[in-house]
MDTraj code that builds the backbone (N, CA, C; nanometers):
import mdtraj as md
import numpy as np

residues = "MET LEU PHE LEU PHE HIS ASN ARG GLU GLY GLU HIS PRO LEU TYR GLN ARG ILE GLY ALA MET PHE PHE VAL SER CYS GLY LEU MET LEU ILE ALA PRO ILE PRO LYS ALA LEU SER ASN TYR PRO MET MET MET LEU GLY TYR ARG SER TRP PRO SER ASP ALA ILE LEU MET ASP ALA GLU HIS GLN LYS ARG ILE GLN GLY TYR ALA ALA LEU VAL GLY VAL PRO VAL LYS THR CYS ARG VAL GLY GLU ASP ARG TYR VAL SER ASP ASP ILE THR LEU VAL TRP ASP SER ALA GLN ASP GLY LYS GLN PHE ILE ARG PHE LYS GLN ASP ASP THR PHE LEU PHE PRO LEU GLN GLY GLY GLN PRO LEU GLU LYS ILE LYS LYS GLY LYS ARG GLN LEU CYS ARG ASP ALA VAL".split()
xyz = np.array([
    [2.3995, 2.1415, -2.5476],
    [2.4770, 2.0870, -2.4396],
    [2.6162, 2.0485, -2.4890],
    [2.6261, 2.0048, -2.6109],
    [2.7556, 1.9593, -2.6609],
    [2.8532, 2.0735, -2.6864],
    [2.8035, 2.1966, -2.7007],
    [2.8960, 2.3074, -2.7242],
    [2.9814, 2.3358, -2.6003],
    [2.9430, 2.2824, -2.4838],
    [3.0231, 2.3013, -2.3630],
    [3.1489, 2.2157, -2.3631],
    [3.1512, 2.1146, -2.4482],
    [3.2609, 2.0184, -2.4445],
    [3.3611, 2.0401, -2.5573],
    [3.3985, 2.1611, -2.5846],
    [3.5028, 2.1848, -2.6833],
    [3.6382, 2.1564, -2.6191],
    [3.7363, 2.1295, -2.6999],
    [3.8670, 2.0872, -2.6509],
    [3.9368, 2.2033, -2.5820],
    [3.9528, 2.1912, -2.4510],
    [4.0243, 2.2929, -2.3759],
    [4.1717, 2.2555, -2.3722],
    [4.2527, 2.3542, -2.3566],
    [4.3961, 2.3300, -2.3553],
    [4.4339, 2.2563, -2.2274],
    [4.5075, 2.1481, -2.2398],
    [4.5531, 2.0718, -2.1253],
    [4.4566, 1.9640, -2.0785],
    [4.3377, 1.9556, -2.1348],
    [4.2411, 1.8540, -2.0936],
    [4.2404, 1.7413, -2.1964],
    [4.2470, 1.6209, -2.1468],
    [4.2524, 1.5057, -2.2361],
    [4.1151, 1.4845, -2.3005],
    [4.1103, 1.4515, -2.4302],
    [3.9809, 1.4328, -2.4987],
    [3.8974, 1.3180, -2.4418],
    [3.9635, 1.2194, -2.3784],
    [3.8888, 1.1079, -2.3201],
    [3.8004, 1.1560, -2.2045],
    [3.8523, 1.2486, -2.1240],
    [3.7730, 1.3039, -2.0142],
    [3.6529, 1.3814, -2.0669],
    [3.6715, 1.4462, -2.1802],
    [3.5589, 1.5172, -2.2412],
    [3.4496, 1.4195, -2.2821],
    [3.4892, 1.3088, -2.3411],
    [3.3905, 1.2101, -2.3864],
    [3.3183, 1.1467, -2.2676],
    [3.3923, 1.1189, -2.1619],
    [3.3289, 1.0613, -2.0428],
    [3.2282, 1.1602, -1.9840],
    [3.2644, 1.2864, -1.9776],
    [3.1723, 1.3885, -1.9276],
    [3.0501, 1.4024, -2.0156],
    [3.0713, 1.3978, -2.1469],
    [2.9583, 1.4078, -2.2393],
    [2.8649, 1.2884, -2.2241],
    [2.9203, 1.1681, -2.2088],
    [2.8360, 1.0495, -2.1912],
    [2.7576, 1.0574, -2.0597],
    [2.8199, 1.1139, -1.9569],
    [2.7504, 1.1296, -1.8297],
    [2.6295, 1.2216, -1.8442],
    [2.6480, 1.3355, -1.9080],
    [2.5371, 1.4292, -1.9243],
    [2.4289, 1.3738, -2.0162],
    [2.4683, 1.3023, -2.1197],
    [2.3697, 1.2427, -2.2101],
    [2.2904, 1.1342, -2.1371],
    [2.3579, 1.0524, -2.0564],
    [2.2855, 0.9470, -1.9839],
    [2.1908, 1.0068, -1.8798],
    [2.2316, 1.1160, -1.8149],
    [2.1404, 1.1832, -1.7205],
    [2.0190, 1.2393, -1.7941],
    [2.0401, 1.2951, -1.9111],
    [1.9287, 1.3465, -1.9904],
    [1.8344, 1.2363, -2.0341],
    [1.8891, 1.1212, -2.0721],
    [1.8040, 1.0091, -2.1124],
    [1.7223, 0.9556, -1.9951],
    [1.7794, 0.9583, -1.8761],
    [1.7035, 0.9113, -1.7594],
    [1.5844, 1.0017, -1.7319],
    [1.5977, 1.1295, -1.7603],
    [1.4852, 1.2203, -1.7395],
    [1.3812, 1.2081, -1.8498],
    [1.4267, 1.1793, -1.9702],
    [1.3351, 1.1712, -2.0837],
    [1.2613, 1.0376, -2.0859],
    [1.3332, 0.9283, -2.0671],
    [1.2747, 0.7944, -2.0749],
    [1.2644, 0.7363, -1.9342],
    [1.1502, 0.7492, -1.8684],
    [1.1385, 0.6974, -1.7319],
    [1.1421, 0.5448, -1.7294],
    [1.2009, 0.4929, -1.6254],
    [1.2090, 0.3486, -1.6067],
    [1.0738, 0.3011, -1.5525],
    [1.0214, 0.1895, -1.6027],
    [0.8939, 0.1388, -1.5496],
    [0.9029, 0.1134, -1.3996],
    [0.7918, 0.1332, -1.3316],
    [0.7891, 0.1233, -1.1862],
    [0.8299, -0.0162, -1.1386],
    [0.7872, -0.1184, -1.2097],
    [0.8195, -0.2542, -1.1677],
    [0.9695, -0.2808, -1.1748],
    [1.0368, -0.2248, -1.2750],
    [1.1811, -0.2457, -1.2858],
    [1.2588, -0.1599, -1.1874],
    [1.2144, -0.0391, -1.1641],
    [1.2864, 0.0477, -1.0722],
    [1.2724, 0.0013, -0.9285],
    [1.1675, -0.0721, -0.8980],
    [1.1428, -0.1181, -0.7618],
    [1.1807, -0.2645, -0.7443],
    [1.2479, -0.3237, -0.8419],
    [1.2746, -0.4670, -0.8402],
    [1.3545, -0.5133, -0.7183],
    [1.4651, -0.4472, -0.6796],
    [1.5387, -0.4967, -0.5624],
    [1.4565, -0.4910, -0.4343],
    [1.3737, -0.3886, -0.4185],
    [1.2918, -0.3789, -0.2984],
    [1.1781, -0.4812, -0.3016],
    [1.1264, -0.5127, -0.4210],
    [1.0211, -0.6129, -0.4300],
    [1.0750, -0.7499, -0.3919],
    [1.2022, -0.7743, -0.4213],
    [1.2621, -0.9016, -0.3837],
    [1.2651, -0.9168, -0.2314],
    [1.2782, -0.8061, -0.1601],
    [1.2802, -0.8093, -0.0139],
    [1.1402, -0.8039, 0.0461],
    [1.0392, -0.7829, -0.0349],
    [0.9028, -0.7776, 0.0144],
    [0.8538, -0.6387, 0.0465],
    [0.9268, -0.5362, 0.0061],
    [0.8861, -0.3986, 0.0327],
    [0.8276, -0.3368, -0.0931],
    [0.7404, -0.2387, -0.0744],
    [0.6886, -0.1604, -0.1857],
    [0.7180, -0.0147, -0.1572],
    [0.7771, 0.0533, -0.2539],
    [0.8107, 0.1932, -0.2294],
    [0.6993, 0.2869, -0.2742],
    [0.6059, 0.2414, -0.3564],
    [0.4965, 0.3291, -0.3959],
    [0.3816, 0.3116, -0.2963],
    [0.2991, 0.4122, -0.2809],
    [0.1945, 0.4048, -0.1791],
    [0.0885, 0.3011, -0.2138],
    [0.0381, 0.2375, -0.1112],
    [-0.0717, 0.1431, -0.1294],
    [-0.1748, 0.1718, -0.0210],
    [-0.2867, 0.1055, -0.0303],
    [-0.3912, 0.1274, 0.0687],
    [-0.3961, 0.0122, 0.1680],
    [-0.2799, -0.0361, 0.2089],
    [-0.2738, -0.1426, 0.3082],
    [-0.3050, -0.0857, 0.4463],
    [-0.3693, -0.1659, 0.5272],
    [-0.4107, -0.1261, 0.6614],
    [-0.3232, -0.1992, 0.7629],
    [-0.2637, -0.1239, 0.8549],
    [-0.1837, -0.1808, 0.9630],
    [-0.2738, -0.2009, 1.0840],
    [-0.2664, -0.3203, 1.1442],
    [-0.3539, -0.3502, 1.2581],
    [-0.2786, -0.4343, 1.3604],
    [-0.3325, -0.4386, 1.4818],
    [-0.2719, -0.5232, 1.5836],
    [-0.3375, -0.6614, 1.5806],
    [-0.2932, -0.7499, 1.6703],
    [-0.3397, -0.8887, 1.6683],
    [-0.4889, -0.8995, 1.7010],
    [-0.5369, -0.8147, 1.7917],
    [-0.6792, -0.8191, 1.8280],
    [-0.7677, -0.7822, 1.7090],
    [-0.7328, -0.6756, 1.6393],
    [-0.8116, -0.6353, 1.5224],
    [-0.7990, -0.7373, 1.4101],
    [-0.6826, -0.7993, 1.3975],
    [-0.6642, -0.9002, 1.2934],
    [-0.7563, -1.0192, 1.3181],
    [-0.7665, -1.0634, 1.4432],
    [-0.8573, -1.1748, 1.4749],
    [-1.0027, -1.1352, 1.4490],
    [-1.0390, -1.0130, 1.4856],
    [-1.1761, -0.9655, 1.4642],
    [-1.2076, -0.9591, 1.3142],
    [-1.1147, -0.9091, 1.2356],
    [-1.1366, -0.8979, 1.0912],
    [-1.1438, -1.0355, 1.0266],
    [-1.0602, -1.1296, 1.0715],
    [-1.0678, -1.2652, 1.0175],
    [-1.2017, -1.3298, 1.0532],
    [-1.2544, -1.2995, 1.1717],
    [-1.3868, -1.3508, 1.2089],
    [-1.4964, -1.2938, 1.1210],
    [-1.4904, -1.1634, 1.0945],
    [-1.5871, -1.1018, 1.0033],
    [-1.5761, -1.1620, 0.8632],
    [-1.4535, -1.1855, 0.8187],
    [-1.4334, -1.2416, 0.6847],
    [-1.4907, -1.3825, 0.6756],
    [-1.4741, -1.4614, 0.7809],
    [-1.5319, -1.5956, 0.7818],
    [-1.6840, -1.5890, 0.7848],
    [-1.7378, -1.4885, 0.8529],
    [-1.8829, -1.4703, 0.8599],
    [-1.9418, -1.4398, 0.7224],
    [-1.8766, -1.3539, 0.6484],
    [-1.9264, -1.3141, 0.5169],
    [-1.8861, -1.4145, 0.4096],
    [-1.7748, -1.4857, 0.4313],
    [-1.7256, -1.5794, 0.3318],
    [-1.6333, -1.5152, 0.2308],
    [-1.5585, -1.4153, 0.2758],
    [-1.4668, -1.3416, 0.1887],
    [-1.3239, -1.3742, 0.2308],
    [-1.2373, -1.4124, 0.1376],
    [-1.0977, -1.4375, 0.1764],
    [-1.0228, -1.3068, 0.2018],
    [-0.9569, -1.2993, 0.3166],
    [-0.8768, -1.1826, 0.3530],
    [-0.7372, -1.2319, 0.3873],
    [-0.6385, -1.1810, 0.3146],
    [-0.4994, -1.2178, 0.3410],
    [-0.4367, -1.1123, 0.4309],
    [-0.3717, -1.1572, 0.5368],
    [-0.2974, -1.0668, 0.6236],
    [-0.1542, -1.1162, 0.6326],
    [-0.0617, -1.0233, 0.6430],
    [0.0798, -1.0558, 0.6559],
    [0.1298, -1.0031, 0.7891],
    [0.2070, -1.0838, 0.8561],
    [0.2648, -1.0426, 0.9844],
    [0.3877, -0.9574, 0.9581],
    [0.3926, -0.8379, 1.0173],
    [0.5048, -0.7465, 0.9949],
    [0.5778, -0.7112, 1.1239],
    [0.5385, -0.7680, 1.2328],
    [0.6040, -0.7406, 1.3598],
    [0.5646, -0.8464, 1.4599],
    [0.5906, -0.8167, 1.5869],
    [0.5568, -0.9144, 1.6892],
    [0.4064, -0.9357, 1.6975],
    [0.3301, -0.8281, 1.6978],
    [0.1841, -0.8410, 1.6977],
    [0.1207, -0.7415, 1.6011],
    [0.1863, -0.7145, 1.4905],
    [0.1346, -0.6232, 1.3880],
    [0.1086, -0.7008, 1.2592],
    [-0.0010, -0.6663, 1.1947],
    [-0.0405, -0.7310, 1.0702],
    [-0.0766, -0.6246, 0.9675],
    [-0.0642, -0.6605, 0.8404],
    [-0.0985, -0.5713, 0.7301],
    [-0.1910, -0.6460, 0.6358],
    [-0.2926, -0.5759, 0.5863],
    [-0.3823, -0.6335, 0.4870],
    [-0.4244, -0.5245, 0.3899],
    [-0.4305, -0.5590, 0.2627],
    [-0.4829, -0.4634, 0.1654],
    [-0.6128, -0.5136, 0.1036],
    [-0.6780, -0.6102, 0.1706],
    [-0.8077, -0.6597, 0.1254],
    [-0.9243, -0.5895, 0.1937],
    [-0.8950, -0.4953, 0.2844],
    [-1.0007, -0.4250, 0.3562],
    [-0.9840, -0.2748, 0.3377],
    [-1.0923, -0.2035, 0.3626],
    [-1.0919, -0.0575, 0.3573],
    [-1.1415, -0.0062, 0.4913],
    [-1.0740, 0.0927, 0.5446],
    [-1.1133, 0.1530, 0.6714],
    [-1.2040, 0.2717, 0.6429],
    [-1.3186, 0.2781, 0.7119],
    [-1.4184, 0.3825, 0.6890],
    [-1.4460, 0.4517, 0.8220],
    [-1.4435, 0.5852, 0.8213],
    [-1.4802, 0.6633, 0.9390],
    [-1.6216, 0.7160, 0.9195],
    [-1.7031, 0.7023, 1.0225],
    [-1.8402, 0.7515, 1.0178],
    [-1.8494, 0.8731, 1.1086],
    [-1.8573, 0.9904, 1.0504],
    [-1.8622, 1.1129, 1.1307],
    [-1.9968, 1.1291, 1.2008],
    [-2.1005, 1.0643, 1.1518],
    [-2.2315, 1.0743, 1.2155],
    [-2.2343, 1.0001, 1.3488],
    [-2.1448, 0.9039, 1.3656],
    [-2.1403, 0.8271, 1.4903],
    [-2.0122, 0.8578, 1.5671],
    [-1.9791, 0.9834, 1.5802],
    [-1.8639, 1.0305, 1.6574],
    [-1.7318, 0.9727, 1.6079],
    [-1.7183, 0.9563, 1.4792],
    [-1.5925, 0.9120, 1.4210],
    [-1.5587, 0.7664, 1.4439],
    [-1.6584, 0.6825, 1.4637],
    [-1.6311, 0.5400, 1.4815],
    [-1.5746, 0.4818, 1.3526],
    [-1.4907, 0.3809, 1.3707],
    [-1.4273, 0.3179, 1.2556],
    [-1.4999, 0.1892, 1.2188],
    [-1.5161, 0.1714, 1.0898],
    [-1.5756, 0.0499, 1.0359],
    [-1.4811, -0.0049, 0.9304],
    [-1.4942, -0.1339, 0.9039],
    [-1.4168, -0.1927, 0.7945],
    [-1.5133, -0.2410, 0.6876],
    [-1.4634, -0.2401, 0.5656],
    [-1.5390, -0.2890, 0.4505],
    [-1.4440, -0.3779, 0.3709],
    [-1.4932, -0.4931, 0.3279],
    [-1.4116, -0.5831, 0.2469],
    [-1.4158, -0.5391, 0.1017],
    [-1.3022, -0.5453, 0.0354],
    [-1.2971, -0.5006, -0.1041],
    [-1.3681, -0.5975, -0.1977],
    [-1.3727, -0.7276, -0.1620],
    [-1.4407, -0.8238, -0.2489],
    [-1.5923, -0.8151, -0.2356],
    [-1.6411, -0.7774, -0.1166],
    [-1.7850, -0.7669, -0.0927],
    [-1.8081, -0.6411, -0.0099],
    [-1.8426, -0.5313, -0.0751],
    [-1.8519, -0.4027, -0.0056],
    [-1.9948, -0.3673, 0.0354],
    [-2.0811, -0.4666, 0.0542],
    [-2.2196, -0.4367, 0.0892],
    [-2.2381, -0.4095, 0.2373],
    [-2.1459, -0.4555, 0.3220],
    [-2.1612, -0.4396, 0.4661],
    [-2.0457, -0.3611, 0.5245],
    [-2.0766, -0.2894, 0.6332],
    [-1.9744, -0.2255, 0.7163],
    [-1.9736, -0.2972, 0.8507],
    [-1.8558, -0.3333, 0.8971],
    [-1.8428, -0.3991, 1.0266],
    [-1.7735, -0.3051, 1.1237],
    [-1.8196, -0.2988, 1.2498],
    [-1.7529, -0.2114, 1.3469],
    [-1.6152, -0.2659, 1.3830],
    [-1.5159, -0.1800, 1.3812],
    [-1.3803, -0.2231, 1.4147],
    [-1.3575, -0.2181, 1.5650],
    [-1.4109, -0.1178, 1.6308],
    [-1.3954, -0.1036, 1.7756],
    [-1.5209, -0.1555, 1.8438],
    [-1.5082, -0.1827, 1.9700],
    [-1.6264, -0.2210, 2.0458],
    [-1.6063, -0.3514, 2.1186],
    [-1.6837, -0.3676, 2.2228],
    [-1.6712, -0.4875, 2.3032],
    [-1.7715, -0.5949, 2.2675],
    [-1.8393, -0.5799, 2.1572],
    [-1.9406, -0.6773, 2.1186],
    [-1.8720, -0.8051, 2.0702],
    [-1.9022, -0.9185, 2.1327],
    [-1.8389, -1.0430, 2.0892],
    [-1.8889, -1.0856, 1.9514],
    [-1.8119, -1.1692, 1.8889],
    [-1.8419, -1.2108, 1.7521],
    [-1.9686, -1.2956, 1.7448],
    [-2.0020, -1.3681, 1.8521],
    [-2.1218, -1.4519, 1.8493],
    [-2.2481, -1.3670, 1.8347],
    [-2.2540, -1.2545, 1.9037],
    [-2.3707, -1.1665, 1.8913],
    [-2.3793, -1.1077, 1.7512],
    [-2.2657, -1.0797, 1.6928],
    [-2.2657, -1.0249, 1.5573],
    [-2.3137, -1.1305, 1.4582],
    [-2.2785, -1.2573, 1.4815],
    [-2.3255, -1.3637, 1.3930],
    [-2.4775, -1.3768, 1.4003],
    [-2.5347, -1.3600, 1.5198],
    [-2.6801, -1.3722, 1.5335],
    [-2.7517, -1.2554, 1.4678],
    [-2.7035, -1.1350, 1.4899],
    [-2.7716, -1.0171, 1.4384],
    [-2.6945, -0.9505, 1.3270],
    [-2.6508, -1.0281, 1.2311],
    [-2.5646, -0.9758, 1.1249],
    [-2.6323, -0.8643, 1.0469],
    [-2.7575, -0.8795, 1.0141],
    [-2.8268, -0.7789, 0.9327],
    [-2.8470, -0.6482, 1.0088],
    [-2.8635, -0.6549, 1.1394],
    [-2.8852, -0.5322, 1.2153],
    [-2.7540, -0.4554, 1.2360],
    [-2.6460, -0.5278, 1.2610],
    [-2.5202, -0.4615, 1.2923],
    [-2.4439, -0.4183, 1.1678],
    [-2.4604, -0.4913, 1.0610],
    [-2.3908, -0.4585, 0.9372],
    [-2.4865, -0.3759, 0.8524],
    [-2.4497, -0.2549, 0.8255],
    [-2.5410, -0.1692, 0.7506],
    [-2.4790, -0.1322, 0.6169],
    [-2.5633, -0.0902, 0.5267],
    [-2.5141, -0.0548, 0.3940],
    [-2.4232, 0.0663, 0.4014],
    [-2.3290, 0.0697, 0.3116],
    [-2.2335, 0.1809, 0.3086],
    [-2.3011, 0.3071, 0.2568],
    [-2.2523, 0.4182, 0.3060],
    [-2.3063, 0.5476, 0.2632],
    [-2.2527, 0.5814, 0.1262],
])
top = md.Topology()
chain = top.add_chain()
for i, resn in enumerate(residues, 1):
    res = top.add_residue(resn, chain, resSeq=i)
    for name in ("N", "CA", "C"):
        top.add_atom(name, md.element.get_by_symbol(name[0]), res)
traj = md.Trajectory(xyz[None], top)
């Protein structure tokens, strides 16, 4: 790479050195990757993450239902409000059951022994009474 920077007629040597430093610094950036935590530092200060995560976006109704399930099992679930009625949580996993026409279930990451139905009109009181029947082991 340095053979490209020979002294050309009429070009100041300082410009050559600046160009050489630019190409060397670009090469070093490709060779020595910056750690993810440092490269994402300004966005982390704002509360954003640029790398993918398995956070689940939900509305207020699902957030209340999930908090009720978490209280039933005794598992702490943290949710963050990201809009007027939107919440995000990365303490749960969304599971699709193709055997039951693609119904969605949630599973807590701290206690993955039960699946809870995400959709449905069943009130939480009935689920508390029949917890063992409605919550089934994961496949």
